[in-house]
KOLGU-4560 file (N, C-alpha, C; in nm, 3 decimals, padded with zeros to 5 digits):
<recs>
<n_xx: 00.084 n_yy: -00.118 n_zz: 00.000 ca_xx: 00.000 ca_yy: 00.000 ca_zz: 00.000 c_xx: 00.089 c_yy: 00.124 c_zz: 00.000 mol: A seq: 1 type: MET>
<n_xx: 00.057 n_yy: 00.219 n_zz: -00.083 ca_xx: 00.135 ca_yy: 00.343 ca_zz: -00.087 c_xx: 00.103 c_yy: 00.428 c_zz: 00.035 mol: A seq: 2 type: THR>
<n_xx: 00.187 n_yy: 00.527 n_zz: 00.061 ca_xx: 00.160 ca_yy: 00.618 ca_zz: 00.172 c_xx: 00.025 c_yy: 00.686 c_zz: 00.154 mol: A seq: 3 type: ASP>
<n_xx: -00.006 n_yy: 00.728 n_zz: 00.031 ca_xx: -00.134 ca_yy: 00.792 ca_zz: 00.004 c_xx: -00.248 c_yy: 00.694 c_zz: 00.027 mol: A seq: 4 type: LEU>
<n_xx: -00.229 n_yy: 00.569 n_zz: -00.012 ca_xx: -00.331 ca_yy: 00.467 ca_zz: 00.012 c_xx: -00.355 c_yy: 00.448 c_zz: 00.161 mol: A seq: 5 type: GLY>
<n_xx: -00.250 n_yy: 00.449 n_zz: 00.240 ca_xx: -00.263 ca_yy: 00.436 ca_zz: 00.385 c_xx: -00.338 c_yy: 00.555 c_zz: 00.443 mol: A seq: 6 type: ALA>
<n_xx: -00.305 n_yy: 00.674 n_zz: 00.396 ca_xx: -00.376 ca_yy: 00.794 ca_zz: 00.443 c_xx: -00.524 c_yy: 00.786 c_zz: 00.412 mol: A seq: 7 type: LEU>
<n_xx: -00.555 n_yy: 00.744 n_zz: 00.291 ca_xx: -00.695 ca_yy: 00.734 ca_zz: 00.252 c_xx: -00.768 c_yy: 00.628 c_zz: 00.333 mol: A seq: 8 type: LEU>
<n_xx: -00.700 n_yy: 00.519 n_zz: 00.367 ca_xx: -00.761 ca_yy: 00.416 ca_zz: 00.451 c_xx: -00.797 c_yy: 00.473 c_zz: 00.587 mol: A seq: 9 type: THR>
<n_xx: -00.706 n_yy: 00.547 n_zz: 00.646 ca_xx: -00.733 ca_yy: 00.608 ca_zz: 00.776 c_xx: -00.844 c_yy: 00.712 c_zz: 00.763 mol: A seq: 10 type: VAL>
<n_xx: -00.839 n_yy: 00.794 n_zz: 00.661 ca_xx: -00.942 ca_yy: 00.896 ca_zz: 00.640 c_xx: -01.079 c_yy: 00.834 c_zz: 00.621 mol: A seq: 11 type: ALA>
<n_xx: -01.085 n_yy: 00.720 n_zz: 00.552 ca_xx: -01.213 ca_yy: 00.652 ca_zz: 00.530 c_xx: -01.274 c_yy: 00.603 c_zz: 00.661 mol: A seq: 12 type: GLN>
<n_xx: -01.192 n_yy: 00.573 n_zz: 00.762 ca_xx: -01.246 ca_yy: 00.534 ca_zz: 00.892 c_xx: -01.334 c_yy: 00.645 c_zz: 00.949 mol: A seq: 13 type: LEU>
<n_xx: -01.292 n_yy: 00.768 n_zz: 00.928 ca_xx: -01.373 ca_yy: 00.880 ca_zz: 00.976 c_xx: -01.510 c_yy: 00.880 c_zz: 00.913 mol: A seq: 14 type: GLY>
<n_xx: -01.515 n_yy: 00.851 n_zz: 00.785 ca_xx: -01.642 ca_yy: 00.844 ca_zz: 00.713 c_xx: -01.724 c_yy: 00.726 c_zz: 00.764 mol: A seq: 15 type: VAL>
<n_xx: -01.663 n_yy: 00.609 n_zz: 00.768 ca_xx: -01.734 ca_yy: 00.486 ca_zz: 00.798 c_xx: -01.774 c_yy: 00.472 c_zz: 00.944 mol: A seq: 16 type: GLN>
<n_xx: -01.687 n_yy: 00.512 n_zz: 01.035 ca_xx: -01.711 ca_yy: 00.486 ca_zz: 01.177 c_xx: -01.756 c_yy: 00.607 c_zz: 01.257 mol: A seq: 17 type: GLU>
<n_xx: -01.725 n_yy: 00.728 n_zz: 01.208 ca_xx: -01.753 ca_yy: 00.846 ca_zz: 01.290 c_xx: -01.839 c_yy: 00.950 c_zz: 01.216 mol: A seq: 18 type: HIS>
<n_xx: -01.888 n_yy: 00.916 n_zz: 01.098 ca_xx: -01.971 ca_yy: 01.008 ca_zz: 01.018 c_xx: -01.905 c_yy: 01.143 c_zz: 00.991 mol: A seq: 19 type: ASP>
<n_xx: -01.774 n_yy: 01.140 n_zz: 00.972 ca_xx: -01.699 ca_yy: 01.261 ca_zz: 00.939 c_xx: -01.678 c_yy: 01.260 c_zz: 00.788 mol: A seq: 20 type: VAL>
<n_xx: -01.735 n_yy: 01.356 n_zz: 00.716 ca_xx: -01.715 ca_yy: 01.359 ca_zz: 00.571 c_xx: -01.566 c_yy: 01.365 c_zz: 00.536 mol: A seq: 21 type: PRO>
<n_xx: -01.529 n_yy: 01.301 n_zz: 00.426 ca_xx: -01.390 ca_yy: 01.295 ca_zz: 00.384 c_xx: -01.327 c_yy: 01.434 c_zz: 00.376 mol: A seq: 22 type: LEU>
<n_xx: -01.400 n_yy: 01.532 n_zz: 00.327 ca_xx: -01.345 ca_yy: 01.668 ca_zz: 00.314 c_xx: -01.315 c_yy: 01.730 c_zz: 00.450 mol: A seq: 23 type: ALA>
<n_xx: -01.389 n_yy: 01.692 n_zz: 00.555 ca_xx: -01.362 ca_yy: 01.744 ca_zz: 00.689 c_xx: -01.249 c_yy: 01.666 c_zz: 00.755 mol: A seq: 24 type: GLU>
<n_xx: -01.240 n_yy: 01.537 n_zz: 00.724 ca_xx: -01.128 ca_yy: 01.457 ca_zz: 00.774 c_xx: -00.998 c_yy: 01.514 c_zz: 00.722 mol: A seq: 25 type: GLY>
<n_xx: -01.001 n_yy: 01.553 n_zz: 00.594 ca_xx: -00.891 ca_yy: 01.626 ca_zz: 00.533 c_xx: -00.762 c_yy: 01.549 c_zz: 00.515 mol: A seq: 26 type: GLY>
<n_xx: -00.657 n_yy: 01.624 n_zz: 00.490 ca_xx: -00.523 ca_yy: 01.570 ca_zz: 00.470 c_xx: -00.421 c_yy: 01.630 c_zz: 00.564 mol: A seq: 27 type: LEU>
<n_xx: -00.452 n_yy: 01.748 n_zz: 00.619 ca_xx: -00.357 ca_yy: 01.813 ca_zz: 00.710 c_xx: -00.434 c_yy: 01.899 c_zz: 00.810 mol: A seq: 28 type: HIS>
<n_xx: -00.423 n_yy: 01.863 n_zz: 00.938 ca_xx: -00.486 ca_yy: 01.936 ca_zz: 01.048 c_xx: -00.638 c_yy: 01.930 c_zz: 01.044 mol: A seq: 29 type: ALA>
<n_xx: -00.691 n_yy: 01.833 n_zz: 00.972 ca_xx: -00.835 ca_yy: 01.808 ca_zz: 00.971 c_xx: -00.874 c_yy: 01.719 c_zz: 01.087 mol: A seq: 30 type: GLY>
<n_xx: -00.989 n_yy: 01.656 n_zz: 01.077 ca_xx: -01.043 ca_yy: 01.577 ca_zz: 01.188 c_xx: -00.954 c_yy: 01.461 c_zz: 01.227 mol: A seq: 31 type: GLU>
<n_xx: -00.912 n_yy: 01.380 n_zz: 01.132 ca_xx: -00.840 ca_yy: 01.258 ca_zz: 01.172 c_xx: -00.699 c_yy: 01.288 c_zz: 01.222 mol: A seq: 32 type: TRP>
<n_xx: -00.630 n_yy: 01.380 n_zz: 01.160 ca_xx: -00.495 ca_yy: 01.411 ca_zz: 01.207 c_xx: -00.500 c_yy: 01.480 c_zz: 01.345 mol: A seq: 33 type: GLU>
<n_xx: -00.595 n_yy: 01.570 n_zz: 01.363 ca_xx: -00.612 ca_yy: 01.635 ca_zz: 01.493 c_xx: -00.649 c_yy: 01.533 c_zz: 01.600 mol: A seq: 34 type: THR>
<n_xx: -00.737 n_yy: 01.439 n_zz: 01.565 ca_xx: -00.775 ca_yy: 01.333 ca_zz: 01.659 c_xx: -00.655 c_yy: 01.250 c_zz: 01.701 mol: A seq: 35 type: SER>
<n_xx: -00.568 n_yy: 01.219 n_zz: 01.606 ca_xx: -00.451 ca_yy: 01.138 ca_zz: 01.637 c_xx: -00.359 c_yy: 01.210 c_zz: 01.736 mol: A seq: 36 type: MET>
<n_xx: -00.340 n_yy: 01.339 n_zz: 01.717 ca_xx: -00.257 ca_yy: 01.416 ca_zz: 01.811 c_xx: -00.327 c_yy: 01.423 c_zz: 01.947 mol: A seq: 37 type: VAL>
<n_xx: -00.459 n_yy: 01.443 n_zz: 01.948 ca_xx: -00.533 ca_yy: 01.451 ca_zz: 02.074 c_xx: -00.517 c_yy: 01.323 c_zz: 02.156 mol: A seq: 38 type: MET>
<n_xx: -00.506 n_yy: 01.209 n_zz: 02.088 ca_xx: -00.499 ca_yy: 01.082 ca_zz: 02.160 c_xx: -00.363 c_yy: 01.058 c_zz: 02.224 mol: A seq: 39 type: SER>
<n_xx: -00.259 n_yy: 01.124 n_zz: 02.177 ca_xx: -00.126 ca_yy: 01.102 ca_zz: 02.235 c_xx: -00.070 c_yy: 01.223 c_zz: 02.308 mol: A seq: 40 type: ILE>
<n_xx: -00.111 n_yy: 01.343 n_zz: 02.265 ca_xx: -00.064 ca_yy: 01.467 ca_zz: 02.331 c_xx: -00.179 c_yy: 01.568 c_zz: 02.335 mol: A seq: 41 type: HIS>
<n_xx: -00.280 n_yy: 01.541 n_zz: 02.416 ca_xx: -00.397 ca_yy: 01.631 ca_zz: 02.417 c_xx: -00.363 c_yy: 01.775 c_zz: 02.454 mol: A seq: 42 type: PRO>
<n_xx: -00.256 n_yy: 01.794 n_zz: 02.528 ca_xx: -00.219 ca_yy: 01.930 ca_zz: 02.569 c_xx: -00.174 c_yy: 02.016 c_zz: 02.451 mol: A seq: 43 type: GLU>
<n_xx: -00.144 n_yy: 01.954 n_zz: 02.339 ca_xx: -00.100 ca_yy: 02.029 ca_zz: 02.220 c_xx: -00.215 c_yy: 02.076 c_zz: 02.132 mol: A seq: 44 type: LEU>
<n_xx: -00.336 n_yy: 02.025 n_zz: 02.158 ca_xx: -00.450 ca_yy: 02.056 ca_zz: 02.072 c_xx: -00.543 c_yy: 02.154 c_zz: 02.142 mol: A seq: 45 type: VAL>
<n_xx: -00.577 n_yy: 02.260 n_zz: 02.072 ca_xx: -00.669 ca_yy: 02.362 ca_zz: 02.122 c_xx: -00.780 c_yy: 02.378 c_zz: 02.018 mol: A seq: 46 type: HIS>
<n_xx: -00.881 n_yy: 02.291 n_zz: 02.029 ca_xx: -00.988 ca_yy: 02.292 ca_zz: 01.929 c_xx: -01.056 c_yy: 02.427 c_zz: 01.916 mol: A seq: 47 type: LEU>
<n_xx: -01.059 n_yy: 02.503 n_zz: 02.024 ca_xx: -01.123 ca_yy: 02.635 ca_zz: 02.018 c_xx: -01.051 c_yy: 02.728 c_zz: 01.920 mol: A seq: 48 type: GLU>
<n_xx: -00.928 n_yy: 02.698 n_zz: 01.887 ca_xx: -00.851 ca_yy: 02.777 ca_zz: 01.790 c_xx: -00.860 c_yy: 02.719 c_zz: 01.649 mol: A seq: 49 type: ARG>
<n_xx: -00.916 n_yy: 02.599 n_zz: 01.639 ca_xx: -00.922 ca_yy: 02.531 ca_zz: 01.510 c_xx: -01.011 c_yy: 02.604 c_zz: 01.411 mol: A seq: 50 type: GLY>
<n_xx: -00.971 n_yy: 02.599 n_zz: 01.288 ca_xx: -01.048 ca_yy: 02.663 ca_zz: 01.181 c_xx: -01.042 c_yy: 02.576 c_zz: 01.057 mol: A seq: 51 type: ALA>
<n_xx: -01.151 n_yy: 02.574 n_zz: 00.987 ca_xx: -01.155 ca_yy: 02.499 ca_zz: 00.861 c_xx: -01.061 c_yy: 02.563 c_zz: 00.761 mol: A seq: 52 type: ALA>
<n_xx: -01.008 n_yy: 02.479 n_zz: 00.678 ca_xx: -00.928 ca_yy: 02.525 ca_zz: 00.565 c_xx: -00.998 c_yy: 02.481 c_zz: 00.438 mol: A seq: 53 type: GLY>
<n_xx: -00.923 n_yy: 02.423 n_zz: 00.349 ca_xx: -00.980 ca_yy: 02.370 ca_zz: 00.225 c_xx: -01.063 c_yy: 02.246 c_zz: 00.258 mol: A seq: 54 type: TYR>
<n_xx: -01.187 n_yy: 02.243 n_zz: 00.215 ca_xx: -01.274 ca_yy: 02.127 ca_zz: 00.239 c_xx: -01.338 c_yy: 02.079 c_zz: 00.109 mol: A seq: 55 type: THR>
<n_xx: -01.269 n_yy: 02.099 n_zz: 00.000 ca_xx: -01.319 ca_yy: 02.053 ca_zz: -00.129 c_xx: -01.271 c_yy: 01.912 c_zz: -00.160 mol: A seq: 56 type: GLY>
<n_xx: -01.265 n_yy: 01.879 n_zz: -00.285 ca_xx: -01.225 ca_yy: 01.747 ca_zz: -00.332 c_xx: -01.081 c_yy: 01.717 c_zz: -00.292 mol: A seq: 57 type: ASP>
<n_xx: -01.062 n_yy: 01.603 n_zz: -00.225 ca_xx: -00.929 ca_yy: 01.568 ca_zz: -00.175 c_xx: -00.831 c_yy: 01.532 c_zz: -00.286 mol: A seq: 58 type: MET>
<n_xx: -00.877 n_yy: 01.474 n_zz: -00.394 ca_xx: -00.786 ca_yy: 01.445 ca_zz: -00.506 c_xx: -00.733 c_yy: 01.575 c_zz: -00.565 mol: A seq: 59 type: GLU>
<n_xx: -00.819 n_yy: 01.674 n_zz: -00.576 ca_xx: -00.773 ca_yy: 01.806 ca_zz: -00.624 c_xx: -00.674 c_yy: 01.867 c_zz: -00.525 mol: A seq: 60 type: CYS>
<n_xx: -00.700 n_yy: 01.846 n_zz: -00.397 ca_xx: -00.610 ca_yy: 01.899 ca_zz: -00.295 c_xx: -00.471 c_yy: 01.840 c_zz: -00.308 mol: A seq: 61 type: ALA>
<n_xx: -00.463 n_yy: 01.709 n_zz: -00.329 ca_xx: -00.332 ca_yy: 01.644 ca_zz: -00.344 c_xx: -00.257 c_yy: 01.704 c_zz: -00.461 mol: A seq: 62 type: VAL>
<n_xx: -00.325 n_yy: 01.720 n_zz: -00.574 ca_xx: -00.263 ca_yy: 01.779 ca_zz: -00.691 c_xx: -00.213 c_yy: 01.920 c_zz: -00.665 mol: A seq: 63 type: GLY>
<n_xx: -00.295 n_yy: 01.999 n_zz: -00.599 ca_xx: -00.257 ca_yy: 02.137 ca_zz: -00.570 c_xx: -00.141 c_yy: 02.144 c_zz: -00.472 mol: A seq: 64 type: ALA>
<n_xx: -00.144 n_yy: 02.059 n_zz: -00.370 ca_xx: -00.037 ca_yy: 02.059 ca_zz: -00.269 c_xx: 00.097 c_yy: 02.028 c_zz: -00.333 mol: A seq: 65 type: ILE>
<n_xx: 00.100 n_yy: 01.923 n_zz: -00.413 ca_xx: 00.227 ca_yy: 01.885 ca_zz: -00.475 c_xx: 00.264 c_yy: 01.975 c_zz: -00.592 mol: A seq: 66 type: PHE>
<n_xx: 00.167 n_yy: 02.037 n_zz: -00.654 ca_xx: 00.196 ca_yy: 02.125 ca_zz: -00.766 c_xx: 00.237 c_yy: 02.265 c_zz: -00.726 mol: A seq: 67 type: GLY>
<n_xx: 00.162 n_yy: 02.322 n_zz: -00.628 ca_xx: 00.184 ca_yy: 02.462 ca_zz: -00.593 c_xx: 00.201 c_yy: 02.489 c_zz: -00.445 mol: A seq: 68 type: SER>
<n_xx: 00.180 n_yy: 02.388 n_zz: -00.363 ca_xx: 00.192 ca_yy: 02.406 ca_zz: -00.218 c_xx: 00.059 c_yy: 02.422 c_zz: -00.150 mol: A seq: 69 type: GLY>
<n_xx: 00.057 n_yy: 02.392 n_zz: -00.021 ca_xx: -00.066 ca_yy: 02.396 ca_zz: 00.058 c_xx: -00.133 c_yy: 02.533 c_zz: 00.051 mol: A seq: 70 type: VAL>
<n_xx: -00.054 n_yy: 02.638 n_zz: 00.059 ca_xx: -00.112 ca_yy: 02.773 ca_zz: 00.062 c_xx: -00.179 c_yy: 02.813 c_zz: -00.069 mol: A seq: 71 type: HIS>
<n_xx: -00.161 n_yy: 02.734 n_zz: -00.173 ca_xx: -00.232 ca_yy: 02.764 ca_zz: -00.298 c_xx: -00.381 c_yy: 02.734 c_zz: -00.286 mol: A seq: 72 type: SER>
<n_xx: -00.420 n_yy: 02.651 n_zz: -00.189 ca_xx: -00.562 ca_yy: 02.619 ca_zz: -00.172 c_xx: -00.614 c_yy: 02.649 c_zz: -00.031 mol: A seq: 73 type: ILE>
<n_xx: -00.525 n_yy: 02.677 n_zz: 00.063 ca_xx: -00.568 ca_yy: 02.700 ca_zz: 00.200 c_xx: -00.482 c_yy: 02.808 c_zz: 00.265 mol: A seq: 74 type: SER>
<n_xx: -00.543 n_yy: 02.921 n_zz: 00.290 ca_xx: -00.470 ca_yy: 03.033 ca_zz: 00.348 c_xx: -00.411 c_yy: 02.999 c_zz: 00.485 mol: A seq: 75 type: GLU>
<n_xx: -00.483 n_yy: 02.920 n_zz: 00.565 ca_xx: -00.434 ca_yy: 02.887 ca_zz: 00.699 c_xx: -00.355 c_yy: 02.756 c_zz: 00.703 mol: A seq: 76 type: ASN>
<n_xx: -00.340 n_yy: 02.689 n_zz: 00.589 ca_xx: -00.262 ca_yy: 02.566 ca_zz: 00.582 c_xx: -00.338 c_yy: 02.439 c_zz: 00.618 mol: A seq: 77 type: GLY>
<n_xx: -00.464 n_yy: 02.454 n_zz: 00.660 ca_xx: -00.545 ca_yy: 02.338 ca_zz: 00.698 c_xx: -00.613 c_yy: 02.280 c_zz: 00.575 mol: A seq: 78 type: VAL>
<n_xx: -00.604 n_yy: 02.148 n_zz: 00.562 ca_xx: -00.678 ca_yy: 02.076 ca_zz: 00.457 c_xx: -00.776 c_yy: 01.988 c_zz: 00.533 mol: A seq: 79 type: ILE>
<n_xx: -00.894 n_yy: 02.039 n_zz: 00.558 ca_xx: -00.996 ca_yy: 01.969 ca_zz: 00.635 c_xx: -01.060 c_yy: 02.064 c_zz: 00.735 mol: A seq: 80 type: GLY>
<n_xx: -01.131 n_yy: 02.006 n_zz: 00.833 ca_xx: -01.201 ca_yy: 02.084 ca_zz: 00.934 c_xx: -01.204 c_yy: 02.002 c_zz: 01.063 mol: A seq: 81 type: ASP>
<n_xx: -01.138 n_yy: 02.048 n_zz: 01.169 ca_xx: -01.115 ca_yy: 01.964 ca_zz: 01.287 c_xx: -01.221 c_yy: 01.958 c_zz: 01.397 mol: A seq: 82 type: PRO>
<n_xx: -01.336 n_yy: 02.026 n_zz: 01.395 ca_xx: -01.418 ca_yy: 02.033 ca_zz: 01.516 c_xx: -01.473 c_yy: 01.900 c_zz: 01.567 mol: A seq: 83 type: PRO>
<n_xx: -01.484 n_yy: 01.798 n_zz: 01.485 ca_xx: -01.534 ca_yy: 01.668 ca_zz: 01.532 c_xx: -01.422 c_yy: 01.580 c_zz: 01.589 mol: A seq: 84 type: GLN>
<n_xx: -01.301 n_yy: 01.633 n_zz: 01.595 ca_xx: -01.187 ca_yy: 01.555 ca_zz: 01.644 c_xx: -01.207 c_yy: 01.515 c_zz: 01.790 mol: A seq: 85 type: ALA>
<n_xx: -01.156 n_yy: 01.396 n_zz: 01.824 ca_xx: -01.159 ca_yy: 01.349 ca_zz: 01.963 c_xx: -01.045 c_yy: 01.250 c_zz: 01.985 mol: A seq: 86 type: SER>
<n_xx: -01.006 n_yy: 01.237 n_zz: 02.110 ca_xx: -00.902 ca_yy: 01.140 ca_zz: 02.144 c_xx: -00.948 c_yy: 00.998 c_zz: 02.113 mol: A seq: 87 type: ALA>
<n_xx: -01.076 n_yy: 00.970 n_zz: 02.131 ca_xx: -01.129 ca_yy: 00.837 ca_zz: 02.101 c_xx: -01.115 c_yy: 00.805 c_zz: 01.952 mol: A seq: 88 type: GLU>
<n_xx: -01.149 n_yy: 00.900 n_zz: 01.868 ca_xx: -01.131 ca_yy: 00.880 ca_zz: 01.724 c_xx: -00.983 c_yy: 00.857 c_zz: 01.695 mol: A seq: 89 type: HIS>
<n_xx: -00.899 n_yy: 00.938 n_zz: 01.757 ca_xx: -00.755 ca_yy: 00.927 ca_zz: 01.734 c_xx: -00.700 c_yy: 00.790 c_zz: 01.770 mol: A seq: 90 type: GLY>
<n_xx: -00.746 n_yy: 00.734 n_zz: 01.881 ca_xx: -00.700 ca_yy: 00.600 ca_zz: 01.920 c_xx: -00.736 c_yy: 00.497 c_zz: 01.814 mol: A seq: 91 type: ALA>
<n_xx: -00.855 n_yy: 00.510 n_zz: 01.758 ca_xx: -00.897 ca_yy: 00.417 ca_zz: 01.653 c_xx: -00.810 c_yy: 00.434 c_zz: 01.528 mol: A seq: 92 type: ARG>
<n_xx: -00.782 n_yy: 00.558 n_zz: 01.492 ca_xx: -00.698 ca_yy: 00.584 ca_zz: 01.375 c_xx: -00.557 c_yy: 00.528 c_zz: 01.397 mol: A seq: 93 type: TYR>
<n_xx: -00.501 n_yy: 00.546 n_zz: 01.517 ca_xx: -00.368 ca_yy: 00.491 ca_zz: 01.546 c_xx: -00.369 c_yy: 00.339 c_zz: 01.534 mol: A seq: 94 type: TRP>
<n_xx: -00.476 n_yy: 00.275 n_zz: 01.581 ca_xx: -00.485 ca_yy: 00.129 ca_zz: 01.568 c_xx: -00.479 c_yy: 00.087 c_zz: 01.421 mol: A seq: 95 type: ASN>
<n_xx: -00.544 n_yy: 00.163 n_zz: 01.336 ca_xx: -00.542 ca_yy: 00.132 ca_zz: 01.193 c_xx: -00.404 c_yy: 00.155 c_zz: 01.134 mol: A seq: 96 type: GLU>
<n_xx: -00.337 n_yy: 00.262 n_zz: 01.174 ca_xx: -00.201 ca_yy: 00.290 ca_zz: 01.127 c_xx: -00.108 c_yy: 00.175 c_zz: 01.166 mol: A seq: 97 type: VAL>
<n_xx: -00.120 n_yy: 00.128 n_zz: 01.288 ca_xx: -00.037 ca_yy: 00.016 ca_zz: 01.333 c_xx: -00.067 c_yy: -00.108 c_zz: 01.249 mol: A seq: 98 type: VAL>
<n_xx: -00.194 n_yy: -00.137 n_zz: 01.224 ca_xx: -00.231 ca_yy: -00.253 ca_zz: 01.144 c_xx: -00.175 c_yy: -00.242 c_zz: 01.002 mol: A seq: 99 type: ALA>
<n_xx: -00.183 n_yy: -00.125 n_zz: 00.943 ca_xx: -00.129 ca_yy: -00.104 ca_zz: 00.808 c_xx: 00.022 c_yy: -00.124 c_zz: 00.808 mol: A seq: 100 type: ILE>
<n_xx: 00.088 n_yy: -00.068 n_zz: 00.908 ca_xx: 00.234 ca_yy: -00.080 ca_zz: 00.917 c_xx: 00.277 c_yy: -00.225 c_zz: 00.936 mol: A seq: 101 type: THR>
<n_xx: 00.211 n_yy: -00.294 n_zz: 01.026 ca_xx: 00.245 ca_yy: -00.435 ca_zz: 01.048 c_xx: 00.217 c_yy: -00.520 c_zz: 00.923 mol: A seq: 102 type: LEU>
<n_xx: 00.111 n_yy: -00.486 n_zz: 00.853 ca_xx: 00.081 ca_yy: -00.555 ca_zz: 00.727 c_xx: 00.190 c_yy: -00.534 c_zz: 00.624 mol: A seq: 103 type: GLY>
<n_xx: 00.245 n_yy: -00.414 n_zz: 00.619 ca_xx: 00.353 ca_yy: -00.385 ca_zz: 00.524 c_xx: 00.480 c_yy: -00.459 c_zz: 00.562 mol: A seq: 104 type: ALA>
<n_xx: 00.506 n_yy: -00.477 n_zz: 00.690 ca_xx: 00.625 ca_yy: -00.548 ca_zz: 00.735 c_xx: 00.609 c_yy: -00.697 c_zz: 00.706 mol: A seq: 105 type: VAL>
<n_xx: 00.491 n_yy: -00.749 n_zz: 00.729 ca_xx: 00.466 ca_yy: -00.892 ca_zz: 00.705 c_xx: 00.461 c_yy: -00.928 c_zz: 00.557 mol: A seq: 106 type: ASP>
<n_xx: 00.424 n_yy: -00.831 n_zz: 00.472 ca_xx: 00.408 ca_yy: -00.858 ca_zz: 00.328 c_xx: 00.479 c_yy: -00.751 c_zz: 00.247 mol: A seq: 107 type: ASP>
<n_xx: 00.613 n_yy: -00.753 n_zz: 00.243 ca_xx: 00.687 ca_yy: -00.645 ca_zz: 00.176 c_xx: 00.665 c_yy: -00.637 c_zz: 00.028 mol: A seq: 108 type: PRO>
</recs>
């Protein structure tokens, strides 16, 4: 699985298990990434300061990020929208990351 494939697998958990639309889960500082940080270092996350960034099509976002940089589509650098983030969601996402990583080690 490619790194992008792994990211999309984790992002899809937000859709499937937590009813977080893919655009809000995002690619950077959105729901799933914020949740992951909340689950390991909650003191670093201040949801009251969180703000939505780009919440459009994620495939377009990837193209824009690699073509012109994050700031070409998001003034604040956020790709997603974090308000639904939680430590519980983050723990689930980490479990999936571990499973993906172990799968890659077992099947190179």
